[in-house]
C-alpha positions in Angstrom: 26.5 35.9 193.1 27.8 32.2 192.8 28.4 30.4 195.5 31.9 29.6 196.9 33.0 26.2 195.8 35.7 25.9 198.3 34.7 26.6 201.7 38.5 27.1 202.8 39.1 29.7 199.8 38.7 32.5 201.6 39.6 36.2 200.0 42.9 37.3 201.0 45.6 40.0 200.0 48.3 38.1 201.4 50.6 38.0 198.1 51.2 39.6 194.9 50.7 37.5 191.8 53.8 35.9 190.8 55.1 35.8 187.4 54.2 32.7 185.2 57.5 31.7 184.6 58.8 28.9 187.4 61.9 29.5 189.5 65.2 28.9 187.8 66.0 25.5 189.5 70.0 26.3 189.4 69.4 29.7 191.4 68.5 29.9 194.7 65.7 32.6 195.0 65.0 31.8 198.4 67.3 35.0 199.8 66.6 37.5 197.1 63.1 39.3 196.0 61.6 38.2 192.8 60.4 40.4 190.0 56.4 40.8 190.2 54.5 40.6 187.1 52.6 43.5 188.6 55.1 46.2 187.6 58.4 47.7 188.7 57.1 49.2 192.1 57.7 46.0 194.0 61.2 46.3 195.8 61.5 47.6 199.4 60.9 51.4 199.7 58.5 51.4 196.4 56.1 54.4 195.9 52.9 54.9 194.0 53.0 56.0 190.6 51.0 58.6 189.2 49.4 58.6 185.7 49.4 61.6 183.7 46.1 62.9 182.0 47.8 62.5 178.9 48.3 58.9 179.4 45.0 58.4 180.8 43.6 59.8 177.5 45.6 57.6 175.4 44.8 54.3 177.5 41.2 54.7 176.3 38.6 52.7 177.9 38.8 51.4 181.6 37.2 48.2 183.0 37.0 49.9 186.3 37.1 53.5 187.3 37.2 54.2 191.1 36.2 58.0 192.4 38.2 58.3 195.4 41.8 57.5 196.6 41.1 56.9 200.1 41.1 53.5 202.0 38.1 52.1 200.7 38.7 53.2 196.9 42.3 51.9 197.0 41.4 48.5 198.9 38.8 48.3 196.1 41.3 48.9 193.4 43.6 46.5 194.9 41.3 43.6 194.3 39.7 44.7 190.8 43.1 45.0 189.4 44.3 41.6 190.9 41.3 40.1 189.4 42.5 41.7 185.8 40.6 44.4 185.5 42.1 47.6 183.9 41.4 49.9 187.0 41.9 53.5 187.2 41.7 55.4 190.8 41.0 59.0 190.5 41.3 61.4 193.7 41.4 64.9 194.5 43.2 65.9 197.6 44.0 63.8 200.6 42.3 61.4 202.5 41.0 62.3 205.7 43.4 59.2 207.0 46.2 61.3 206.8 44.9 63.6 209.8 45.4 60.6 212.2 48.1 61.3 214.7 48.5 57.7 214.9 46.2 54.8 213.7 45.7 52.6 216.4 42.9 50.2 215.7 44.1 48.5 212.0 44.5 44.6 212.5 48.1 43.7 212.1 49.8 46.4 213.5 50.1 45.5 217.4 51.4 48.9 218.4 49.5 51.1 215.5 51.1 52.5 212.6 51.7 56.3 211.3 48.5 56.9 209.4 50.3 58.9 206.5 53.0 56.1 206.5 49.7 53.6 206.0 48.4 55.8 203.2 51.6 55.8 201.2 51.9 51.8 201.6 48.4 51.4 200.4 48.5 53.6 197.5 52.0 51.5 196.8 50.1 48.4 196.9 47.4 49.4 194.5 49.8 50.5 192.0 52.1 47.4 192.5 49.1 45.1 191.7 48.1 47.1 188.4 46.1 50.3 189.5 46.7 53.7 187.8 46.2 56.7 189.9 45.2 59.9 188.5 45.0 63.4 190.6 42.1 65.1 189.2 38.7 65.9 190.9 35.5 64.2 189.1 32.9 66.6 188.3 30.5 64.4 186.5 29.6 60.9 185.7 27.1 60.0 182.7 25.5 56.5 181.9 25.9 55.5 178.4 24.6 52.7 176.5 27.8 50.6 177.1 29.1 51.9 180.6 29.9 55.5 181.8 31.7 58.5 180.9 33.8 59.9 184.0 34.4 63.9 183.4 37.2 65.5 185.6 38.1 69.3 185.9 41.6 70.6 184.7 44.5 70.1 186.9 46.2 73.5 186.7 49.1 72.2 184.3 47.3 71.8 181.0 44.1 73.4 182.2 42.1 70.8 180.1 39.6 68.7 181.4 39.6 65.0 181.1 36.9 62.4 180.5 37.3 58.3 180.7 35.0 55.8 179.7 34.2 53.1 182.1 32.5 50.0 181.8 31.8 50.1 185.7 32.5 52.7 188.4 33.0 52.4 192.2 32.1 55.7 194.1 34.4 55.9 197.2 34.7 59.8 197.7 34.1 61.4 201.0 31.8 63.4 201.0 31.5 64.8 197.7 28.6 63.2 195.6 27.8 66.2 193.2 29.1 64.2 190.3 26.6 61.7 190.7 23.5 64.3 190.6 23.0 63.4 186.9 22.2 59.9 187.5 18.7 58.2 188.8 20.5 57.1 192.3 19.3 57.5 195.7 21.3 60.1 197.7 20.7 61.0 201.2 21.5 64.6 202.3 22.5 64.9 205.8 23.6 68.4 206.5 27.1 68.7 205.0 27.2 65.0 204.0 25.6 63.0 201.5 25.4 59.5 201.2 24.8 57.0 198.2 22.2 54.5 198.6 23.2 50.8 197.9 22.4 47.2 198.8 24.1 45.2 201.4 26.7 44.5 198.9 27.6 47.8 197.5 25.3 47.9 194.3 23.4 51.0 193.8 20.3 51.2 191.7 22.2 51.9 188.7 23.5 48.9 186.9 27.6 49.0 186.6 27.7 51.4 189.6 29.0 50.7 192.8 29.6 52.6 196.3 32.3 51.7 199.0 33.3 53.3 202.6 32.0 56.2 203.9 29.8 57.6 201.2 28.0 54.2 201.5 27.3 55.3 205.1 29.5 52.9 206.7 31.0 53.6 209.8 34.1 56.0 209.7 36.8 53.5 210.6 40.0 52.8 208.5 39.2 48.9 208.9 35.6 49.3 208.1 36.4 51.2 204.9 38.9 48.5 203.8 36.5 45.8 204.4 33.8 47.4 202.4 36.0 48.4 199.7 37.0 44.8 199.3 33.6 43.4 199.4 32.4 46.0 196.8 35.2 45.1 194.6 34.3 41.4 194.9 30.7 42.1 194.1 31.7 44.0 191.1 34.2 41.3 190.0 31.3 38.6 190.7 28.7 40.6 188.7 31.0 40.5 185.5 31.4 37.6 183.2 34.4 36.6 184.9 34.5 33.1 186.4 34.2 33.1 190.2 36.9 34.9 191.7 39.2 33.8 195.0 42.1 35.9 195.8 44.2 33.3 197.3 47.7 32.0 197.3 48.0 28.6 198.5 51.2 26.3 199.2 52.1 24.1 196.1 49.7 21.0 196.0 46.8 22.3 198.0 44.6 22.0 195.3 46.4 19.7 192.1 47.4 17.0 195.0 43.8 16.5 195.7 42.8 16.1 191.9 41.6 19.6 191.8 42.2 22.7 189.2 43.4 25.9 191.0 40.2 28.2 191.1 40.3 31.3 189.2 42.2 34.2 190.9 44.2 31.5 193.3 47.7 30.2 192.6 49.8 27.5 194.4 53.4 28.7 194.9 56.2 26.1 196.0 58.5 26.5 199.0 61.2 28.4 197.1 58.7 30.9 195.7 57.0 31.2 199.3 60.4 32.2 200.9 61.2 34.7 198.1 57.9 36.6 198.8 58.2 36.4 202.5 62.0 37.6 202.2 60.7 40.6 199.8 57.8 41.6 201.9 60.0 41.6 205.1 62.7 44.1 203.1 59.8 46.3 202.0 58.4 46.5 205.3 61.8 47.0 207.0 62.2 49.9 204.6 59.0 51.6 205.2 59.6 51.9 208.9 63.2 52.2 208.9 62.6 56.0 209.6 59.7 58.4 211.1 57.2 59.5 208.3 58.8 62.9 207.0 55.3 64.8 206.6 54.2 67.2 209.3 51.1 66.0 211.1 47.8 67.4 209.5 44.6 68.7 211.7 41.5 70.0 210.3 42.5 72.9 208.2 40.4 75.3 209.8 42.4 75.2 212.9 45.7 76.2 212.0 46.7 79.1 209.5 48.3 76.9 206.9 46.5 75.8 203.7 46.9 72.0 204.3 46.1 71.9 207.9 49.5 71.2 209.2 50.5 71.7 213.0 53.2 74.3 213.8 56.4 72.7 213.8 58.0 72.3 217.3 
């Protein structure tokens, strides 16, 4: 991995990419959200969009396919998509995160946060920044001369399986690893759990295949999964032909006023744009937190007579 060329340029998801067009000097944008180049799901209360199997097939090859839409997989997707990689997240079922009664220990939420709301927000963040989501179960992963072919089962609607070609794959599923059995990778069986071997940065022994989160035998905490998902994604980006990547939004002039070019993946924004993004984030968070989450609480499915493990209504 190339060395960081600026000790101050830490990785951050502090802001979404801005549009390339400068702010209209005749329009005061400080009090209104701006449209983001990331897509229409940018306004307050935005929700994640799901991609149809037909759309996935029509799109053809992807730069990155991420298997698993929990905290690690979605966080990895945020970083790969923001770096310009065409990213598809394939997910089956719900993340265990949604069973939490209240997520208490994730940084940035002093009083904790509803875990299902947090999961919704993370999905929306991933799609806002360019990820596509596909609700399918991955059943096979095959290595090819120029990447991978990801195979999924039918979704019950058209009944047809889907295959997606990808340059690189991030395995972030938990605890399913059966789709990896056809590859020459190290898998450790631990009772009902399986773990995929990797180096310290998320690389497996198969070139182009990475692993993130609990499947990599990291601690079972949301913040650890998020951190490892980001680290694995940055490893993937740095292993590609892309210039060294920093995901960082800086004040106007931070680099250029020192006679330096803005590093790849960074941007400088002026005060008007900064205030516009701040207002947009405040509006979005206000709407997300305006009402209790509507979903009934989940528990382990084996504990209640309900197909998705919901606690009885009061």
